[in-house]
NUSE-428027 format. One line per 5 residues: their letters; for each residue x, y, z of C-alpha. Coordinates in steps of 0.5 Angstrom, whole numbers. Last residue first. Example, Ala and Ser with C-alpha at 12.3 -4.5 7.8 and 13.67 -1.06 7.14 Angstrom:
2
SA = 27 -2 14  25 -9 16
end
This chain:
986
AEGGG = 39 -22 -63  41 -17 -68  44 -11 -68  43 -4 -70  47 3 -71
TDEGG = 54 -2 -72  55 1 -79  62 -3 -82  68 1 -81  72 -5 -80
SGADE = 69 -6 -74  74 -4 -68  78 1 -72  72 4 -75  68 5 -68
ARRLA = 72 8 -65  74 13 -71  66 14 -70  68 15 -62  73 20 -63
DQLDE = 69 24 -69  63 24 -63  67 25 -58  71 32 -62  64 35 -64
QARGY = 62 35 -57  68 37 -54  67 43 -59  60 45 -57  62 45 -50
AEWDG = 68 50 -52  62 54 -55  57 53 -49  62 55 -44  58 55 -37
EQLAQ = 62 52 -33  60 47 -31  59 46 -38  66 46 -40  68 41 -35
EGAEY = 64 35 -38  66 37 -45  72 37 -44  72 30 -41  68 28 -46
ADQAD = 73 30 -51  79 26 -46  75 20 -46  73 20 -53  81 22 -55
QLAEA = 83 15 -50  79 11 -54  81 14 -61  88 12 -59  86 5 -56
LATPD = 82 4 -62  89 6 -67  93 2 -62  89 -5 -64  88 -3 -71
GPESP = 81 -8 -73  79 -3 -79  86 0 -83  89 6 -84  86 8 -78
QGPEE = 83 15 -76  89 19 -72  90 24 -79  83 25 -80  79 21 -86
EPQEE = 74 26 -89  67 24 -86  62 20 -90  56 22 -95  52 16 -95
EPQEP = 48 17 -90  46 24 -90  49 29 -85  46 32 -79  51 36 -75
QEPRP = 52 32 -68  54 37 -63  48 42 -64  43 36 -60  37 35 -65
EAPQE = 31 39 -62  23 37 -65  27 31 -67  24 29 -75  18 24 -76
GEGSV = 18 21 -83  24 22 -88  29 19 -84  32 14 -87  29 8 -86
SFVEN = 32 2 -82  26 1 -76  31 1 -71  35 7 -74  30 12 -76
LADSL = 27 9 -68  34 11 -66  35 18 -69  28 21 -67  29 20 -61
TDEYA = 35 23 -61  43 21 -59  43 14 -61  44 7 -59  39 2 -64
IEGGY = 36 -5 -64  35 -9 -70  31 -16 -69  23 -15 -68  24 -7 -66
AALVK = 29 -4 -60  31 2 -58  36 5 -54  37 13 -53  43 17 -50
RMRPY = 45 23 -47  40 24 -41  41 28 -36  42 25 -29  44 30 -23
NTDAG = 50 30 -19  54 34 -22  61 34 -21  63 26 -24  57 27 -28
RVYLP = 51 24 -27  49 20 -34  41 18 -37  40 13 -42  33 13 -45
EVYLM = 29 6 -46  25 5 -52  23 -2 -55  17 -3 -60  15 -10 -61
GDDMP = 12 -11 -68  6 -11 -74  1 -7 -71  5 -3 -66  5 -5 -59
ITLLN = 9 0 -55  13 -3 -48  17 3 -44  24 0 -41  24 7 -36
GYEVE = 31 10 -35  37 7 -35  42 10 -30  50 12 -33  54 14 -27
SDGRE = 61 19 -28  67 17 -23  72 19 -29  70 13 -34  62 11 -34
LINIS = 61 14 -41  67 12 -44  64 5 -41  58 6 -44  60 7 -51
EAIQP = 64 0 -50  57 -3 -49  53 0 -54  59 -3 -58  59 -9 -56
DSNFR = 51 -11 -55  51 -15 -49  47 -9 -45  43 -7 -50  41 -15 -52
SQVQQ = 40 -17 -45  36 -10 -44  32 -14 -50  31 -20 -46  29 -18 -39
PGSVE = 23 -14 -43  21 -20 -47  24 -22 -54  17 -25 -58  17 -32 -59
MSTPV = 11 -34 -63  7 -41 -62  5 -40 -55  1 -34 -58  2 -28 -55
KLVRI = -3 -24 -52  -5 -17 -51  -8 -15 -46  -15 -10 -45  -17 -7 -39
TGYDD = -23 -3 -38  -22 2 -33  -24 8 -36  -27 6 -42  -33 12 -42
TEADS = -28 16 -43  -26 23 -37  -23 19 -32  -17 18 -37  -14 11 -34
EVAMF = -16 5 -39  -13 -1 -38  -7 -4 -41  -3 -11 -41  2 -14 -46
AGLTE = 2 -21 -46  7 -27 -46  13 -24 -48  20 -28 -48  23 -29 -41
RNNPN = 21 -36 -40  20 -38 -32  12 -37 -33  11 -34 -39  14 -26 -39
FTTTL = 9 -22 -38  8 -14 -39  5 -7 -37  1 -1 -38  -2 4 -35
SFSKE = -6 8 -40  -7 16 -43  -11 15 -49  -9 15 -57  -13 14 -62
DQGPM = -18 9 -66  -17 3 -63  -15 -5 -66  -8 -5 -63  -8 -1 -57
KMSLY = -7 6 -56  -1 10 -52  -1 15 -47  3 13 -41  3 12 -35
YPPVP = 7 6 -33  7 -1 -29  13 -3 -25  18 -8 -26  18 -14 -20
ENDRT = 25 -13 -17  30 -15 -20  37 -11 -16  34 -5 -20  38 -5 -28
TDTPI = 35 -12 -29  28 -11 -28  23 -17 -27  18 -19 -30  12 -20 -28
QWRES = 10 -29 -29  5 -32 -33  2 -39 -33  -1 -42 -38  2 -49 -36
GSYFQ = -2 -48 -29  -5 -55 -31  -10 -54 -26  -11 -46 -28  -11 -49 -36
SASEV = -16 -56 -34  -21 -50 -29  -22 -47 -37  -20 -39 -40  -13 -38 -37
HYRTL = -13 -30 -35  -13 -32 -27  -6 -35 -26  -3 -28 -28  -8 -25 -28
LERQV = -8 -24 -21  -1 -21 -21  -4 -16 -26  -10 -15 -22  -6 -13 -15
KFLDQ = -1 -8 -18  -7 -4 -22  -10 -4 -16  -3 -1 -13  -3 4 -19
PYRLH = -9 8 -18  -14 9 -25  -12 17 -27  -17 23 -25  -14 30 -28
DLLNE = -19 33 -32  -24 29 -26  -21 35 -22  -22 40 -28  -30 38 -29
SIESR = -31 38 -23  -33 32 -18  -41 34 -15  -43 29 -19  -40 22 -15
PEVTG = -44 24 -8  -39 26 -3  -36 22 2  -37 24 10  -45 26 11
PFAKM = -47 20 14  -41 15 17  -44 8 18  -49 9 13  -43 11 8
WTKLV = -39 6 10  -44 0 8  -45 4 2  -38 3 1  -37 -4 2
PDKTD = -44 -5 -3  -40 -2 -8  -44 0 -14  -42 9 -14  -36 7 -14
WEYLK = -32 14 -15  -35 17 -9  -32 23 -7  -28 25 0  -26 32 1
VEGSY = -20 33 5  -17 41 7  -10 42 9  -12 50 7  -6 50 2
ADVTA = -5 43 -1  -11 42 -2  -12 34 0  -16 30 -4  -20 24 -5
KVSNR = -22 19 -10  -27 14 -6  -29 6 -9  -22 3 -12  -26 -4 -10
IYNVQ = -22 -9 -8  -24 -16 -6  -19 -22 -2  -16 -19 2  -10 -20 6
DQQAL = -6 -13 8  -12 -11 11  -13 -4 14  -8 -2 9  -3 4 7
VTRQG = 0 2 1  8 4 1  10 9 -3  14 13 2  17 7 5
DTLAD = 20 5 -2  16 2 -8  20 4 -14  22 -4 -16  16 -7 -14
QTTDG = 11 -9 -8  4 -7 -9  3 -15 -9  7 -16 -2  4 -11 2
LTTRS = -2 -13 -1  -3 -20 1  -8 -23 -4  -14 -28 -3  -18 -32 -7
SYPYG = -24 -31 -8  -30 -37 -7  -33 -33 -2  -32 -25 -1  -29 -24 6
NSTTY = -23 -21 7  -26 -14 4  -23 -8 2  -25 -1 0  -20 2 -4
ADVIW = -17 10 -4  -13 13 -9  -10 20 -6  -11 27 -11  -6 33 -7
QIKGD = -10 39 -10  -6 45 -13  -11 50 -12  -14 55 -18  -19 51 -20
VVAPY = -15 43 -20  -7 44 -20  -6 36 -19  -1 33 -13  -1 26 -14
PDGDI = -1 20 -8  2 14 -9  2 9 -4  -6 8 -5  -10 9 2
TLWPA = -14 3 5  -21 6 7  -23 5 13  -20 10 18  -23 15 13
VAEVR = -21 22 17  -15 20 19  -13 15 14  -14 22 8  -10 26 13
EKPTR = -5 21 14  -4 20 5  -4 27 4  2 29 9  -1 34 14
NYLIR = -2 31 21  0 38 24  -2 46 23  -2 49 29  -6 56 28
SGDGI = -4 63 32  -9 68 31  -7 73 37  -1 70 40  4 65 39
AGSYL = 11 68 38  11 69 46  13 63 48  10 60 53  6 54 53
IKPEG = 8 52 46  16 52 49  14 46 53  14 42 47  12 35 48
FAMAY = 8 34 43  1 32 46  3 36 53  4 42 49  0 42 45
AARNF = -6 41 52  -3 48 54  -4 50 49  -10 50 47  -13 51 55
TGSID = -9 58 54  -12 61 48  -8 63 42  -8 56 40  -12 56 34
VGSKG = -12 49 31  -10 48 24  -13 51 17  -18 56 16  -12 60 11
EYTYL = -8 67 11  -1 65 12  2 71 14  8 72 9  15 75 8
KEQDD = 19 75 2  26 75 3  31 79 -1  36 76 -6  33 79 -12
AVYDL = 27 75 -10  27 69 -4  20 66 -2  15 66 3  18 66 10
EQQPG = 14 66 15  11 71 20  11 70 28  5 75 31  1 69 29
GVISY = -3 66 23  3 60 23  5 54 27  8 49 23  9 41 25
MTTKE = 14 37 22  12 32 16  12 37 10  15 31 5  8 29 2
GYYVR = 6 35 2  1 39 5  3 48 7  5 48 -1  4 56 -2
PQYEP = 3 56 -10  -4 58 -10  -6 59 -18  -6 62 -24  -6 57 -30
LQGQP = -1 53 -32  3 54 -38  10 57 -35  12 62 -28  12 60 -21
PLDSE = 16 64 -16  21 62 -16  22 59 -23  19 53 -26  12 51 -30
TFVPT = 13 47 -37  20 46 -36  24 42 -41  27 37 -37  35 36 -38
GGGEE = 40 33 -45  45 37 -45  42 44 -42  42 48 -48  41 44 -54
YDVET = 39 38 -52  33 40 -47  28 34 -47  22 32 -49  16 27 -49
GKAAV = 14 28 -42  15 35 -42  17 39 -35  13 41 -29  14 44 -23
VGYGH = 9 47 -18  11 52 -13  13 54 -5  14 50 0  11 52 7
TYKFH = 13 53 14  20 55 15  19 61 20  15 59 25  17 51 26
NNIWN = 24 50 24  26 57 25  23 58 32  26 52 34  32 53 31
GEPVG = 35 50 25  40 55 23  41 55 14  34 50 14  36 44 10
AINIE = 33 39 14  27 43 15  26 42 7  19 45 5  17 42 -2
RLGVV = 17 45 -9  12 41 -11  14 36 -17  10 34 -25  12 30 -31
TDQEA = 8 31 -36  5 28 -42  1 33 -47  -7 33 -48  -7 39 -54
GNPGE = -9 45 -54  -3 49 -58  1 52 -52  1 45 -49  -6 42 -44
YRDVD = -4 38 -38  -3 31 -37  -1 27 -30  5 24 -29  8 23 -22
LNEPF = 16 24 -19  19 20 -14  25 22 -11  20 27 -8  23 34 -9
TYYGR = 26 39 -4  27 47 -1  31 48 4  37 49 0  34 54 -4
VQQSQ = 33 54 -11  30 47 -12  29 48 -19  36 46 -23  38 41 -19
RFAPS = 32 40 -15  28 37 -22  35 34 -24  35 30 -18  28 28 -18
VVNPD = 30 25 -27  30 18 -25  23 16 -22  19 21 -27  24 19 -33
LLRIS = 24 24 -39  23 20 -45  16 19 -45  14 16 -52  7 19 -54
ATDSV = 4 13 -56  2 10 -63  0 16 -67  7 18 -66  10 11 -68
ADRER = 6 11 -74  11 13 -79  16 8 -77  11 3 -77  9 5 -85
QNREQ = 17 6 -87  18 -2 -83  13 -5 -87  16 -1 -94  23 -4 -92
TEGED = 19 -11 -89  21 -15 -96  29 -16 -94  28 -17 -87  24 -22 -89
AEAEE = 28 -28 -84  29 -23 -79  22 -20 -78  20 -27 -78  24 -30 -73
QSQGE = 23 -24 -68  16 -26 -68  11 -21 -73  4 -18 -71  -2 -21 -70
YDRYE = -2 -21 -62  -9 -24 -59  -14 -19 -56  -17 -21 -50  -22 -16 -47
VGDIG = -22 -16 -39  -29 -16 -36  -28 -21 -31  -22 -17 -27  -26 -13 -22
YAQRT = -22 -16 -17  -28 -19 -13  -31 -21 -21  -25 -24 -23  -24 -28 -16
AEMNK = -31 -31 -15  -31 -34 -23  -24 -37 -23  -27 -40 -16  -33 -43 -19
QIYPT = -29 -45 -24  -24 -48 -19  -29 -52 -15  -32 -55 -22  -26 -57 -24
EKAQQ = -23 -61 -17  -26 -68 -18  -24 -68 -26  -17 -66 -24  -16 -69 -18
NPQVQ = -17 -76 -20  -12 -80 -16  -11 -76 -11  -19 -74 -10  -22 -79 -9
FREVI = -18 -85 -5  -13 -80 -1  -17 -74 0  -24 -79 2  -19 -82 6
APYLG = -17 -76 9  -24 -73 10  -27 -78 14  -21 -79 18  -21 -72 20
GILIA = -29 -69 22  -32 -76 21  -26 -80 25  -23 -75 31  -29 -70 31
SLVLL = -33 -77 32  -29 -78 37  -29 -72 40  -36 -72 41  -38 -79 43
GLGIM = -33 -78 49  -37 -72 50  -44 -76 50  -40 -82 55  -39 -75 60
PLQWT = -45 -72 60  -48 -79 62  -45 -81 67  -43 -73 70  -49 -75 75
RRWLA = -53 -70 79  -60 -74 75  -63 -66 75  -58 -62 74  -54 -67 70
AFFLL = -60 -66 63  -56 -59 62  -49 -63 60  -54 -69 56  -57 -62 53
ACIGA = -50 -61 51  -49 -67 48  -54 -67 44  -52 -61 41  -46 -63 40
IFFLI = -47 -69 37  -53 -64 32  -46 -60 31  -43 -66 29  -47 -68 23
TKAPL = -47 -61 20  -39 -60 20  -38 -68 18  -43 -66 12  -39 -61 9
YANAD = -31 -64 11  -34 -69 6  -37 -67 0  -36 -61 -1  -30 -60 3
TYRLG = -26 -65 -1  -28 -63 -7  -25 -56 -6  -30 -50 -3  -26 -43 -3
TWDDT = -20 -39 -3  -13 -40 -5  -8 -38 -1  -2 -40 -5  -2 -44 -12
GRIDS = 3 -48 -13  -2 -54 -14  -8 -52 -10  -6 -49 -3  -12 -47 2
SKVAL = -16 -41 4  -22 -42 8  -27 -36 6  -33 -42 3  -31 -46 8
GYRDL = -33 -41 14  -40 -43 12  -39 -50 15  -35 -47 20  -41 -43 23
WYAVA = -45 -49 25  -39 -53 27  -38 -46 32  -45 -47 34  -44 -54 36
KLAVF = -37 -52 40  -42 -46 44  -47 -52 47  -40 -55 49  -38 -50 52
LGLLV = -46 -48 55  -47 -55 57  -39 -55 62  -42 -49 63  -48 -52 66
SLHGT = -45 -59 68  -41 -53 73  -46 -52 77  -50 -58 78  -44 -62 80
AQTTA = -42 -57 85  -49 -57 88  -49 -64 88  -42 -64 91  -35 -66 88
RAGPT = -30 -72 88  -35 -77 92  -31 -80 99  -25 -80 101  -21 -73 100
TLRLG = -16 -73 95  -19 -69 89  -25 -65 92  -29 -61 89  -34 -57 93
GYLYH = -29 -56 99  -29 -48 99  -22 -48 95  -24 -53 91  -31 -49 89
VLAAA = -28 -42 88  -23 -46 83  -28 -50 79  -32 -43 79  -26 -38 76
ILSLV = -24 -43 71  -31 -44 69  -34 -37 68  -26 -36 65  -28 -41 60
VVAFG = -35 -40 59  -35 -33 58  -28 -34 52  -32 -38 49  -38 -33 49
FSLLF = -32 -28 46  -31 -33 41  -37 -34 39  -39 -26 39  -33 -25 34
RYFPL = -34 -31 30  -42 -28 29  -40 -21 27  -35 -24 22  -40 -27 19
DFAFF = -45 -22 18  -41 -17 14  -37 -20 8  -40 -27 10  -47 -26 10
SIDKG = -46 -19 4  -45 -24 0  -52 -27 -1  -53 -33 2  -54 -39 -4
FQADQ = -51 -44 0  -45 -46 -5  -44 -41 -10  -45 -35 -6  -50 -30 -9
EGFAT = -50 -23 -11  -54 -17 -9  -49 -15 -5  -53 -13 0  -51 -7 5
GNVWM = -49 -9 12  -50 -2 17  -50 -6 23  -46 -12 22  -41 -6 17
LWTRW = -42 -3 24  -39 -8 29  -33 -11 25  -31 -4 25  -31 -3 31
QGSAS = -28 -10 34  -22 -6 38  -27 -4 43  -29 -12 44  -22 -13 46
AGAIL = -21 -7 51  -27 -8 54  -25 -16 56  -19 -14 58  -22 -8 63
AVLAT = -28 -14 64  -24 -19 66  -20 -14 71  -26 -11 74  -29 -18 76
VGILI = -23 -21 79  -22 -14 83  -29 -14 85  -29 -21 87  -22 -20 91
WKKFP = -25 -14 94  -31 -18 97  -27 -23 99  -22 -19 103  -23 -22 111
AVAMR = -24 -29 108  -18 -29 103  -13 -31 108  -18 -36 113  -20 -41 107
YRDLS = -12 -40 105  -11 -44 112  -17 -47 111  -15 -51 103  -9 -54 107
QQEMS = -14 -58 112  -17 -59 106  -13 -64 103  -10 -66 109  -17 -69 111
MASLP = -24 -66 115  -29 -66 111  -31 -58 110  -37 -56 113  -43 -52 110
PRLRH = -41 -55 103  -39 -48 98  -47 -46 93  -46 -39 96  -38 -40 94
ALWIN = -39 -42 87  -45 -36 86  -41 -31 87  -35 -34 83  -40 -36 77
LGVAL = -44 -29 77  -36 -25 78  -35 -28 71  -42 -27 68  -42 -20 71
GMLVG = -35 -18 69  -36 -21 62  -42 -18 61  -40 -12 63  -34 -11 58
FVAFL = -38 -13 52  -43 -7 54  -38 -2 56  -32 -3 52  -37 -4 46
GIKTW = -41 3 47  -34 6 49  -31 4 42  -38 5 38  -37 12 42
LTTTF = -31 14 40  -31 11 32  -38 15 31  -35 22 35  -28 23 31
VTTFD = -31 20 24  -38 25 25  -33 31 28  -30 30 20  -30 38 19
LSRYW = -23 39 18  -23 44 23  -26 40 28  -23 33 27  -16 37 30
LWDTW = -19 40 36  -22 33 37  -16 29 37  -13 35 41  -18 34 47
FGAFM = -17 26 47  -9 27 47  -9 32 52  -14 28 57  -10 23 58
VFLMA = -5 29 60  -9 32 64  -11 26 68  -5 24 70  -4 32 72
LVALV = -10 32 76  -7 25 80  -1 29 81  -4 36 84  -9 31 88
GATLL = -3 29 90  1 34 92  -5 38 95  -6 32 99  2 32 102
LTKAR = 2 40 103  -5 39 107  -2 34 111  5 37 112  0 43 115
RSPQG = -3 38 119  3 36 122  7 29 120  7 25 126  15 22 127
VRIRP = 15 21 134  8 21 138  9 22 146  5 17 150  4 21 157
GTPGG = 5 17 163  8 11 165  14 6 164  13 -1 163  11 -7 166
SGRDP = 6 -9 163  5 -12 156  13 -14 153  13 -20 158  20 -21 158
M = 22 -28 155
end
């Protein structure tokens, strides 16, 4: 092989490919710029967040959260890094001076030689890596830290240990975090130390002689002793963990708290294991002096055996031979503790129960001949019992869009809201409201300027009476009390521009040289420049560059449409704004707008929750709040999906014009809220700051009500034995018209039996378990101005009485031949029938059900209320107006309450007066030819009416409706022999 070290040519060496000084300078500059660009990208997110919080005057939230995360990251990262690094260094320092000569050690010599030049860097790299991972994990526990530091006493003790509830809610989670961190430190240190000892000969697996040096034995014994000591602490904390442990009892998932086996087997077992583990840890520490693992390993074996026998086998024996043969008697005291704690944790301990004293369906049918006076009394009392809402806010949004959208770049939410406003006579009335929000998808020419500078805001509130529809001109459309553009109506003067809303999700840039479209009047565009102080000023280059980077939109940096006064608006939905300024709150899924003190305010209900309330059963918020109307827009924003304590502690508002967020203390006794108020001082305003006008519009939140009604399906029973047997359990009815999802609760002004007057309430019904009859009716006082706000009243149907439930009533509606035939006619011609909310109204002598029925025409994609279904006792009705339906279902002549606006196409006739026979009428009842002819005439009349309605020819529409009524009457006579079929029997 040639000698490459000499014999070559001599002379000066020429360096090939070396960069010039200029090239080096350029490369260095490029590298520096790349690093600066990366740092700016990272900084841009931080800076824009700071600017956003500053624009809302909530910098305390940003700084407290940030510094808490940094502090936890630094402290626990450094602790982890120091612990692991120290043990690596110590293991290396305790290495034996000479390694025994063996094949094992000869193999390891190569690795020792390979790492020798890089030992320092390996030590730094490993410690830095574990420190970063541990710090990042610890920073995610900022809520746990703040609750522990600022914890407020509940003033109540748990039923087992006598400790304040705050220990389980605030202290125990942090202690468990510290314990898990301690285990991670010891385990990583033990692994690292063992590897280093093995690498440098302190541990020998195959080498003859001692398996470990004295130094390695002492070092690892200390680490193992720390591990076992932490296990002893874990056993001690597990004792308290039994109070918040979930289990399954008699089919009840997430049942929480100690049971008989826990209290009489697991609890003493955990205590015994604590002492055994402590002794075992001392034996490992003693190995420092004895230099042998014999005793520690004996102690460890004893601990493992004890854990199996005392911690596993003994509780299983107790469960099998003591509990299961007589489970109800053994578990009764613990079930009682669970019932009391769950009711208190969910605010259902003060429920007012009352037995239903009305008649069952059978009694109503049996006494039919003697109830005329009672029916007349009940019919006259309907208006005093409830303001029956015909306008379903979950159905009529397309009708709002049809008549009030005005332009394609406006829209309304799919689900509108129910609120209360004063009418012209000063009386409060239930009102369906929605905001005309901006719809970027409907902008005529979508481009960056139009989407972000010109079409920036919605305009105006649209409101309609909840208890009326327009028969005369609209054919069953809403009766608007606030409408048009610009808005006009019964509401007091207010700022109508909507920059923040449920449908407003895109950022806008306002206030600069580019003017915005305000609205269009007389085919002229009215322009506007934003005058509020909302958003972040981006007139400066630095802020523009930061937002261009944060939003990934370089045009923000150089666009001429941005100048002096330009402000960027983002995070514009009410839920995300409240969630951002109060990240410790769980946000209700249904914010609603209200006109308050001359402004449109979004009202957002917010909850404080905990998962550490002893003995209180857990519930999953995402599942419990799901119903037939829940969609992505109405989903609860939960900080903890599984909770066992909840309070509606905060009422928040978001100004639709300025975006200003205010948090108001609502539950002044909630210790969880007090804890967070100590952590974020100045962010929550006292309850006394709520104005009278705002108080008028506050209501009981739906998501909390859903959680409470789900718990009441099990926790309404009086005794632990009833809870255990499950015989009195309820279930939430399903909505057969909406994919059998749980029936949503409904807001309704009504009074329960025993109450003096109507009040704004949130209502729902229950079925007995696995049955469709009515089990109970539940209503909560939802008017925040009353002293009874939040009072839950439940009307229980005795088990000996059978009353039709919502599903049965809906089934009776659907199966009635005349109703089914009429609906079949309405659905012809590609029309669609849609059912509204089936309202349940408890009368003194029976349950009244009312359901509006809407029809979407073939050429009109919006619903109009065309019929009213009603049921009372054994009777059902299917009429054109609410008044007619009530008269029919109560079997009265109509002298009571009259409809406010009778439909023109249905002239009233006395019941005893029969219309003259038409040439096309059947001479005999049951004639199939005449029936088919009448149905065809009805279809032709219906289509003629639809066409006339589209053309605005009201005279033709009236004639068509008269023809339709005549055809339906003839069809009824032909099909049933001329008998009255306005109401049916069950």
